N, C-alpha and C positions, 0 to 999 in steps of 0.2 A: 359677325363682328365681335371682336374681343373687347374686354373691359378697357384695355389701354387705347385701342383704336376709337372706341366710343367717346372716351374722355377727351382725347385729343381733338376730335371733330367738334365737340361741344365748346371746348376752350377756344378753338380757332374762330368759330362763328361768333362767340361772345366778344372777342377782341376786335373783329372786323366791324361789328355793329357799333361798338363803343367808339371806334375811330371815326366812323362816318357820322355818328350822332354828335361828336364834338365839333365837327366841321360845319354842320348845317346852321347853327345859330349865326355864325359869321356870314354865311351865305344869305340868310334871311335878312340880316341887317343891311346888307348891301343892295337888296332888291328895291327898297323904298326909294333911295335917291336916284338909283339908276333908272327905275321906272318913271320917276318924276321928270328926270332930265329928258328921257326919250319922249314922254308925252308933251312936255313943253316945246321941244324942238320940232315935233311934228305939227301941232296945231296951235301952240301958244294960246291955249284956252284953259279955263278952270277945270274942264272935264279930265285933264291929264292927271290931276291929283286923285281923282276917283280910281283911275287905272292904277296909280301908285299904291293907294290904300288896299285895293284888291290883291295886288301882287304881294304886299307886305303880309296880309292875312294868310295868303297861301303859303308863304315862307314859314310863318309861325306854326301853322298846322303840320307842315312837313317836318319841322324840327321836333315838334312834340311827338310825332309818330316814330321818328328814328331814335329818339332818346328814351323811349319806354324801357323798362327793366328787361335785362337780357334773358332772365329765366322765362319771360313770357314768350320770347322768340323761339326758345328751344322747344323742339317737338316733345310733347308730353310722353309719348310712347317710347321715344329714345331714352329719356331720363329714367323711365320705369325699367326699361331693359338693362340699363347700366346698373341700377340699384340691385336688381335681381341677380345679375352676374356677380356683382361685388359680394353679395351675401353668400352666393354659392361658392365663390372662391374661399371665403373665410371658413365656411362649413367644411369644404374638402380638405383644407389645410389642417383644421383641427382634428378631423377624423384620421388623417394620415399620421399626425403626431401621436395620437392616441394608439393607433394600430402599431406603430413602430415601438412605442413604449411597452405595449403588451407583448410583442414578439421578443423584445430584449429581455423582459422579465422572465418569459417562458424559457428562453435559452439559458439564462442564469440558473433557474431552478433545475432544469434538465442536467446541466453540467454539475451542479451540486449533488444531485441524486446519483449521477454516474460515478462520482468520486467516492461514494460510500462503499464499504466492503461488504455490507449486508445486502441481500436481494430485496428490492422494494417493488411491489406490484400494486397497482390501483385497479380495483375490480368494482363492478356494480352489483346490485342485488340479484342479478341473473347469473352471477359467476363469470361474467365476461370480462376479459382483460381490457383495461383502458390505457394503461401505461406500464412499462417495465423498464427498469434501469439496466445498466450494463452488467452488474453482478447477477441480476436475475436471468439474463440471457446466457451468461456463462454457466450458471448452476442448473437451470432447467432446460436450456437449449433454445435456439431461435424459434423453433416450431411451436413450442409451448407458450411463448410470449407474444404471439401475433395478436394484434388488437382485434377485439370482437369474438375471440374464441374462448372456450372454457378449459383449454388444455392445462393451463397453469394450476388452477384450483384442483382439477382432476388428478394432476401429478402429486399434489400435496395430500389428497385423501379426504375422506368424509368428515373427519374431525375438524379440519380447517373450514370446510363448507358450512358445517353447523355453527362454527364460531362466527363466521361472517354473517349468517342469518341472525344469530343472537345479538351481535353488537348493533346491527342495523335496526332491529326491532326494538331495542332498548332505548329509553328516553334520556338516560342519565350519562351518556358518553362512556358506556362501559367498554373496558379493554379486556382482551382474553389472551392467554398464553397456552400454546399447545406444543407438546413434544411428540414428534412422529418421525417417520422415515420416508424419504422420497421414493416414489415408485419408478422403477427403471431397471437397467441392467445391473447397476451397483446400488447396494443399500447404503444410503447416506443419512446419518442421524442429523436432524435439524430441530431447531426451536423456532416456532412461528408465533409472532405477535400480530394480533388483529386489532387495528385501531380505527374507529369510525371517523370518516371525513365529513359526511353528511348523512342524516338519518331519513327515514321515511321509505315510501315505496320505491322511489328512484334514487335512493341514497347510494353512497360509495364508501368503500372501506380500503384502508391501506394495509396490505399484508407484507410484513417484514419477516424475511426468512434468514436465519443465521445458521451457517454450517458449523457444527460443533464437533467435527471429526478430530480436530487438533486437541480440543479440550478433553474429549473422551480418551484419546490416546495418552494424553498427559496423565489423566487420572488412573488409567490402567498401568502405566509405567510406575507411578507412585505406589500403587497397590502392590505391584510385583516387587518393587524395591523394598518395601516394608516387609513383605513376606520372606524374601530371600535374605534380607539383613537379619531378620529374626531367626531364621534357620541357621545362618552362619554363626551368629552369636550364641545360639543355644547349644550348638554342638560342642564347642570347647568348654562352655560353662558346665554342661552336663558331665563331661569327663573330669573336670576339675573337682566338681562336687562329689562325684562317686569315689575318686581316689582319696580325697581329703577325708571323707566320712570313714572309709576303711582304716586309714591311719589313725584318725581320732578315736575310733572305737577299739583300737588295739587288736584288730583282726589279723594284722601282719606282724609276725614275730621274727621272721627271717630278715637279717640285715640286707642281704642281696635283694630281696623283694622290696624292702623299704627303699633302697636306693633306686630301684627300677621305677617305683611309684613316684618318687621325687623327681626323677628325670622326666616322666610323662607329664607331671604337673607343670614343670618348668617349660616343657615344649608347648603344652596347650596354652599356658598363660602368655608365652611369647607370640603364639599364633593369634590369640585374642587381642593382644596389644597392637600387633601389626594391622589386624583387621580394623580396629577402631581408628588407628592413625590414618590409614588409607581412606576410610570413609570421611574423616574430618578434612583431610587434604583435598579430596574431590569436592566436598561441599564448599570449602573456601574458594577453590578455583572457579567453580560454577557460579557462585554468588558474587564473584568479582572482588572478593576480599584479599585474595592472594596476589602478591606482586613478585615479579622476577627481578633479581639483582644482577643486572647485565655487566659483563666484563668480557675481555677478549679471551676466548677459549680456543686452545689448540686441540681439536678433536682427535687427532692422531695420538697425542700424548695421553689424553683422557681415556681413549679406548684401550691403550696399552696398560694403563693402571688397572682398569676393570678386568682385563684378561689375567693379569698377575694375581689379583685378589681371588679369582675363581679357579686358579690352577689346582688348589688342594681338593676342591670338590670334583673337578674333572679327573684328577688322578685317582681318587677313590672309586670313581665309576669307570676307570680305564678309558676315558674319552679324550681324544686329542683336541686340545683347545689352543688356537694360535691366531696371530694377526696375519691374514693373507695379503693385505695390501693397505698401505697408509700413504696417501698422496701428500706431497709437500704443500705447504701454504693452506692447510685446511683450518683456517682461523675464521671464527665468527663471533659476534657479540651475543652472549647467552649467559644464563645462570648456571655456573659450573656444577654446583651441588645438585640441581634438578636434572641436568643433563647426565650426570653420573648415575643418578637414580634410575633414569630411563635405560641406560646401557646395561646396568647391573640386572635390571628386571628382565630385559630381553635375553641376556646370557643365562640367567637362572632358569627361565622357561625352556630355553634350548637344551640345557643340560638335563632338566627334568624329563623331557619327552624324547630324548635320544637314547637308544639302547646302549648297553655297555659295549665298549669297543668302537663306538661311533666317532664322529668328528664334528667339531663346531669351529667355524672360522668367522673372523671379524674383518670387515673391509671399510675403509674410510676414503671417500672420493670427493672431488670438487667438481660440481656440475657448472661449468663456465657459462653454458647457455642459460640455465635457470638462475645462475648466481646463487648457488646454495651448496652447503656441505651435506653430504649424504653418508650416513652410517648404516651398514647392513650387517645382520647376524644370520649366518647360514648354518643349517644342520641337516643331517641325513636321517632324521628320526621318523616319528609316526606320521607326520603330515596332517593336514586338516581337510576334511571333506568339503566339497564345494558348497553344500547347502549351509555350512556353518560359518563361512567366511564373512557374510554381511553382518553377522551378530557377534563376531569375535571380540570386538572392542566395547561391547555393552557391559553394563554393570552386572556382576555376579554370573556372567555367562561362562559356562565351561562345556567343552565338547563331551558328549556322552561317554564315549569309549575312553577318554583321557582321565576321567575321574578315578578309575581303578588303578591308573598308572602312578599318579602322584597327587598329593594334596595341594590345595590352593584355595584362595578366597574368591577368585573370579573378578577381582578389582584391579589387579596389577596392570593389565593392558588398558583398561579404561583410564587409570591414573596417567599412564604414559601418553595416551592421546590428549588428555587435558593439558599436560605439561607442554607437549610439543605444539599443539594447535592453538590452545587458548592463551598460553603465556608467551609463546615465541612466534606465533603466526606461521608455523611450519606445517608439514604434512607427515603422516605416518601411515604405513600400509603393510600388507602381507601378500606374498605369492607362495602358494602351496597346493599340493595335491596329496590325497590320501596315500600313505605308504611311500611317498617320494620326498620326504623332507619339506622344509619350509625356509623362506627367506623373509625375515622381518626387517623393515628399513624405516628410517625417518630422515627428513630433510629440514635443515634450518636455513631459511633464506638470509643471505649475508646482508643485503641492503636493508631489508625490513628490520632485521635484528639490530642493525646498526642505528637505524632511526629510533627504535625503541630504547636503545641504550642511551642515546643522547637525550 
């Protein structure tokens, strides 16, 4: 019987007895005159009143019994059962609420830990994994993060194991930092932070693993940049100093030689100035300080101007330089000065690495599908080896065999990429094979360039 059924039966019994109890006093009051009348009608003697009195007494006793308190009528065991069931219902409801609250809090904490970019692993003093977030599974693998195994700590190495034991045995909430590499097919540098969650023999520790490959690569690139920049700056400075010292010491008396030295000093100073300017331009673009001044640019007209400016250099090298194709309607919103710098740089490179008597052509197309203006510079020069293509647009990178052919800073293509991609939201690329020439191209999206201009 449920609590509700028990309560309903008790209430019904109480209401019935109350109704009967209220009716009996009236019945008892009517017993006396009725009994007297019956006795007098039967015998017409004084003994009839005795019968009436007895009947009245019986009525009073019956009334007192029916009108006794209802809780006396209710069975004591039924009431006890109802109370027990009531307490059990309250206890079960409280436990259910508490259980739901705990489960909700656990889900919230799991979601929070899964959102972290660092791997978080909870381990006990026996190196066994108790919990691992999503980043830990991605970094170490699902097998290493199975609960109850020691694979995660084993993958991190003995330094992390000793750090876990150290923080769990310490009493002051000590934290430790370990730099190591993950054991596996790929050597991954990581920084591990071990934080005690609870100490003692059965204590737990949180192991936070941070993948520092990106930071290490950035540090390496910075070091390479500083080294290459120092080398590129030192080369023209050394030449300038050497020729200047010779002139200053009066070691050159021939006027022709003096003029030659002056020409070299001017050339090297120009090269140094260009190098510094390009480094500054790249730095401003990468830091977000540079801004493009957008206007409507006709790339066919712009490319034609660049071809005309480079005709003297092409004629000196007996290289044929011409516009091969110029599509109509090749307008896009861009910074005209920066776009001219890109085209001139690509033409200059093509002329440098094309043998005398070669050919360089410029094409301007409109890609209606991609909604972009595409400018291409083709040559039949040295070409670029396949292994060099991914690094071609990097800072200070130059193809090994090309360094003997022409001088350069190794910053021109990197500057072009920053102008096209960072300032105009476009794309730049190269198609080339060794000894088969190259095609450098860049595309400026018309719609995106238009929104930037607005």
